[in-house]
C-alpha positions in Angstrom: 0.1 -0.1 0.0 1.5 3.3 -1.1 2.0 5.9 1.7 1.9 9.6 1.1 5.2 11.3 1.3 5.7 14.0 4.0 5.6 17.7 3.1 8.8 19.1 1.8 8.9 22.0 4.3 7.3 23.3 7.4 3.5 23.5 7.6 1.0 25.9 9.3 1.3 23.8 12.6 5.1 24.5 12.6 4.6 28.1 12.2 2.0 28.3 15.0 4.2 26.4 17.3 7.1 28.6 16.7 5.0 31.8 17.0 3.2 30.4 20.2 -0.2 31.2 18.6 -3.1 29.0 17.0 -3.2 27.7 13.5 -6.2 29.9 12.9 -4.1 33.0 13.7 -1.5 32.0 11.4 -3.9 31.5 8.7 -5.5 35.1 9.4 -2.1 36.8 9.2 -1.0 35.0 6.1 -4.4 35.8 4.4 -4.3 39.4 5.3 -7.0 39.5 7.9 -7.0 42.6 10.2 -8.5 41.0 13.3 -5.1 40.0 14.7 -3.1 41.6 17.5 0.0 43.5 16.4 2.4 41.5 18.7 0.9 38.2 17.4 1.3 39.4 13.8 4.9 40.1 14.3 5.6 36.8 15.9 4.0 34.9 13.0 5.9 36.9 10.3 9.1 36.3 12.0 8.3 32.7 12.3 7.4 32.4 8.6 10.8 34.0 7.7 12.8 32.0 10.2 11.3 28.7 9.0 11.2 29.6 5.3 7.6 28.6 5.2 6.0 28.3 1.8 2.3 27.6 1.3 1.4 24.3 -0.4 0.0 24.3 -3.8 -3.2 22.3 -3.9 -4.2 21.5 -7.5 -7.7 20.1 -8.0 -8.8 17.7 -10.9 -10.4 20.2 -13.0 -10.4 23.9 -13.8 -13.9 25.6 -14.0 -12.8 28.1 -16.7 -14.1 28.7 -20.0 -12.0 26.8 -22.6 -10.8 28.7 -25.9 -11.5 26.8 -29.2 -8.9 24.9 -30.7 -6.3 27.2 -32.3 -7.2 30.3 -30.7 -4.7 31.9 -28.4 -6.0 32.5 -24.7 -6.4 36.4 -24.1 -5.0 37.6 -20.8 -6.3 41.0 -19.5 -4.5 43.4 -17.1 -7.0 45.0 -14.8 -6.1 48.1 -13.0 -7.7 51.6 -12.2 -7.1 54.5 -14.4 -6.7 57.0 -11.5 -3.0 58.4 -12.0 -2.5 55.5 -14.5 -1.3 53.6 -11.3 -0.9 50.3 -13.0 1.5 51.7 -15.7 3.5 54.0 -13.5 4.1 52.0 -10.3 4.0 48.4 -11.6 5.6 48.9 -15.0 8.4 46.3 -14.3 5.8 43.8 -13.2 3.7 44.3 -16.4 6.8 44.1 -18.6 7.9 40.7 -16.9 4.4 39.1 -17.0 4.1 40.2 -20.6 7.2 38.5 -21.7 6.3 35.3 -20.0 2.8 35.1 -21.3 3.8 36.1 -24.8 6.4 33.3 -24.9 3.5 31.0 -24.0 1.6 32.2 -26.9 -1.0 34.3 -25.1 -2.5 37.5 -26.3 -2.7 40.5 -24.0 -5.0 43.5 -23.6 -5.2 46.4 -20.9 -8.4 47.3 -19.3 -8.5 50.4 -17.1 -11.4 50.7 -14.5 -13.1 54.0 -14.6 -13.4 56.2 -11.3 -11.7 56.0 -7.9 -10.4 52.9 -6.3 -12.6 51.0 -4.0 -15.5 48.6 -4.0 -17.8 50.5 -6.2 -20.8 49.1 -7.7 -20.3 47.4 -11.1 -21.6 49.5 -14.2 -24.3 47.3 -15.7 -23.0 47.9 -19.0 -19.7 46.2 -18.1 -21.3 42.9 -17.1 -20.2 41.5 -20.5 -16.4 42.3 -19.8 -15.5 38.8 -19.0 -16.5 37.8 -22.6 -13.5 39.8 -23.8 -10.7 37.6 -22.3 -9.8 34.2 -20.9 -7.9 35.0 -17.8 -7.1 38.1 -15.5 -4.1 39.6 -13.9 -5.5 42.3 -11.4 -2.8 44.8 -10.2 -2.4 47.0 -7.1 -5.4 47.6 -5.0 -7.8 47.2 -7.8 -11.4 46.8 -7.2 -12.7 43.7 -5.5 -16.1 43.8 -7.2 -14.7 43.9 -10.6 -12.4 40.9 -9.9 -15.3 38.8 -8.5 -17.3 39.7 -11.6 -14.7 38.1 -13.8 -13.9 35.1 -11.6 -17.6 34.3 -11.1 -17.5 33.5 -14.8 -15.0 30.8 -14.1 -12.0 32.7 -15.4 -8.7 32.0 -13.8 -7.2 35.1 -12.2 -4.1 36.2 -10.3 -3.7 39.4 -8.2 -0.3 41.2 -7.7 -0.2 43.9 -5.0 1.4 45.4 -2.0 -0.6 43.4 0.6 -3.4 40.6 0.5 -7.1 41.6 -0.2 -10.1 39.4 0.6 -10.2 37.7 -2.9 -10.4 33.9 -3.3 -7.8 33.9 -6.1 -4.0 33.3 -5.9 -2.1 36.6 -4.8 1.4 37.6 -4.9 2.4 40.4 -2.4 5.7 41.9 -1.4 7.2 40.7 1.8 7.4 44.0 3.4 8.2 42.6 6.9 11.2 40.6 5.6 12.6 43.4 3.6 12.2 46.0 6.5 13.8 43.7 8.9 16.8 43.3 6.4 17.2 47.1 6.4 17.1 47.3 10.3 19.7 44.5 10.6 21.9 46.4 8.1 21.9 49.5 10.2 22.2 47.8 13.5 25.2 45.7 12.0 26.8 49.0 11.0 26.8 49.9 14.8 23.8 52.1 15.0 22.0 52.1 18.3 20.0 55.4 17.8 17.7 54.4 14.8 14.7 56.4 14.1 11.6 55.6 11.7 9.8 58.0 9.4 6.3 56.5 8.7 3.6 57.6 6.3 0.0 56.4 6.0 -3.0 57.0 3.9 -5.5 59.6 5.1 -9.2 59.9 4.3 -11.5 63.0 3.9 -11.8 63.0 7.8 -8.2 63.3 8.5 -8.2 59.9 9.9 -5.7 57.1 8.5 -6.4 53.5 8.3 -3.1 51.4 8.4 -2.5 49.3 5.4 -1.2 45.8 6.2 2.2 46.6 4.6 2.6 49.7 6.6 1.9 47.8 9.8 4.4 45.1 8.8 7.1 47.6 8.3 6.7 49.0 11.7 6.5 45.5 13.2 9.9 44.7 11.7 11.4 47.9 13.0 10.2 47.2 16.5 11.1 43.6 16.3 14.6 44.3 15.1 15.2 46.7 18.1 13.9 44.2 20.6 16.1 41.4 19.2 19.2 43.7 19.3 18.5 44.8 23.0 18.0 48.4 21.8 15.6 50.6 23.6 12.8 52.2 21.6 12.6 55.8 21.8 9.3 57.6 20.8 10.9 60.9 20.0 12.9 59.1 17.1 9.5 58.2 15.4 7.8 60.4 12.8 4.3 59.5 11.8 2.5 61.5 9.0 0.1 61.2 6.2 1.1 61.5 2.5 1.3 65.4 2.6 4.5 66.8 1.4 4.1 70.0 3.3 4.7 68.3 6.5 8.1 67.0 5.6 10.1 70.1 6.8 8.3 70.3 10.2 8.7 66.5 10.8 12.4 66.8 10.0 12.9 69.5 12.4 11.2 67.1 15.0 13.8 64.6 14.4 16.7 67.0 14.6 15.4 68.4 17.9 15.4 65.0 19.6 17.9 64.8 22.5 19.9 62.8 21.6 19.1 62.8 17.9 19.1 59.4 16.0 22.3 58.4 14.0 20.3 56.4 11.5 16.9 56.6 10.0 14.5 54.0 8.5 12.2 55.6 5.9 9.3 53.1 5.3 8.2 54.5 2.0 10.4 56.2 -0.9 7.7 58.8 -1.3 9.3 60.5 1.8 12.8 60.1 0.2 11.7 61.7 -3.0 10.1 64.5 -1.1 13.3 65.2 0.8 15.7 65.0 -2.2 13.2 67.3 -4.1 13.6 70.1 -1.6 16.6 71.4 -3.7 17.9 73.7 -1.2 14.6 75.2 -0.1 15.0 73.8 3.5 12.5 75.9 5.3 14.8 76.9 8.2 16.6 73.6 8.3 20.4 73.2 8.3 21.8 72.7 4.8 22.1 69.1 3.9 20.3 68.2 7.2 19.4 64.7 6.0 23.0 63.8 5.7 23.1 63.9 9.4 21.4 60.5 9.4 22.4 57.2 7.7 19.3 56.4 5.7 17.8 53.2 4.7 14.6 53.1 3.1 11.9 50.9 1.5 11.1 51.4 -2.2 7.6 50.4 -3.2 7.0 53.1 -6.1 8.8 51.1 -8.6 11.7 53.3 -8.9 15.4 52.6 -9.7 17.4 52.5 -6.4 20.1 54.4 -8.3 17.8 57.5 -8.3 18.4 57.7 -4.5 21.8 56.3 -3.8 20.9 54.8 -0.5 20.7 51.4 1.2 17.2 50.2 0.2 14.8 47.3 0.1 13.1 47.4 -3.3 9.8 45.4 -4.2 10.8 42.8 -6.7 8.1 43.9 -9.2 9.7 42.1 -12.1 9.8 38.8 -10.2 6.3 39.4 -8.9 5.0 39.9 -12.6 7.0 36.8 -13.8 5.7 34.6 -10.9 2.2 35.9 -11.4 2.2 35.1 -15.1 3.4 31.6 -14.2 0.6 30.9 -11.7 -2.0 32.1 -14.4 -0.4 29.6 -16.9 -0.6 26.8 -14.5 -4.3 27.4 -14.0 -4.9 27.7 -17.8 -3.2 24.3 -18.1 -5.5 22.7 -15.6 -4.4 23.4 -12.1 -6.4 25.1 -9.5 -5.1 26.7 -6.3 -6.8 27.0 -3.0 -8.7 30.2 -2.3 -6.1 31.3 0.3 -3.0 30.8 -1.8 -0.6 33.6 -1.0 2.9 33.9 -2.2 5.1 36.6 -0.4 8.0 37.7 -2.6 11.3 38.8 -1.0 12.4 42.4 -1.9 15.6 43.1 -3.4 18.2 44.3 -0.8 21.1 46.8 -1.8 23.5 48.7 0.2 24.3 52.2 -0.5 27.6 51.1 -1.8 26.1 48.6 -4.2 23.6 51.1 -5.6 26.3 53.7 -6.1 28.7 51.1 -7.8 25.8 50.1 -10.0 24.8 53.6 -11.0 28.6 54.2 -12.1 28.6 51.2 -14.3 25.6 52.6 -16.2 27.3 55.9 -16.8 
């Protein structure tokens, strides 16, 4: 009698035991659910990293997707919002990598921009025939869950690529922002820094209140975890927290410089801040000249820009890798495989020291 071979790697129960939480809590963290205490989320993410946990693929016998006629290439649609042309600006390298992989497999590609603002807006009745235009879907960024559900309810295979998981029953690829941020913090600590500040940004709604996205929470969790592991005391005066409002940058910089003692290093959790700092171009609003050079800066790049534009130590979302892997998951579904509704793949960001970034930019000149 044949026996089943054991799993190739650690499972949910191993992660739960290492993090000292329930399997249900591990599942909620990995699928992006919000009802998890921050301390527990931090332990789960660190256990995932330490154990190198990978979700198991669970192919089923049949794919409930509309089959294309013989000889007709499957058509793949990219779905993203037209606001600021987000999909093309931020996720350009992901589009390019996915396109190459899909075209090599003989697929045709179309781009479909969703009208209006992001969010779960009602579907336009005239758009209900949208799924007839293509065979499969790649949804990018936050997208609109209702549109994705419309497409997948027709039996179309789909994949989503984004910053953090959404409540969608399709395979998703997201950046491992916890692991990338932890790598940056370890880099600063290994260089001897013991006074490390953090500059955080968050989305803000019309009422002036902000709701933390999961990738924002994970970056902060990595910051606090790295300090705890290194035995470094957390100092509230070294923490800047602000919305995406460029006018606040000078005042928040003064806040950091006024801290006694001031931090020697700074982890910036979004390169939006780095871009605003470097764009000041001497207009320092009362700040000392080159004030930001008083800190050794390491930052997280998730705007899709080249690290050479900043010349700093960074963790950058591997958007090209995410696009390639997303295309691969879609091709697997088209060939007959089906993934579980909670399949989530966290992709490690690229990590570069400032020296590596500078050396790379020299080679390109």
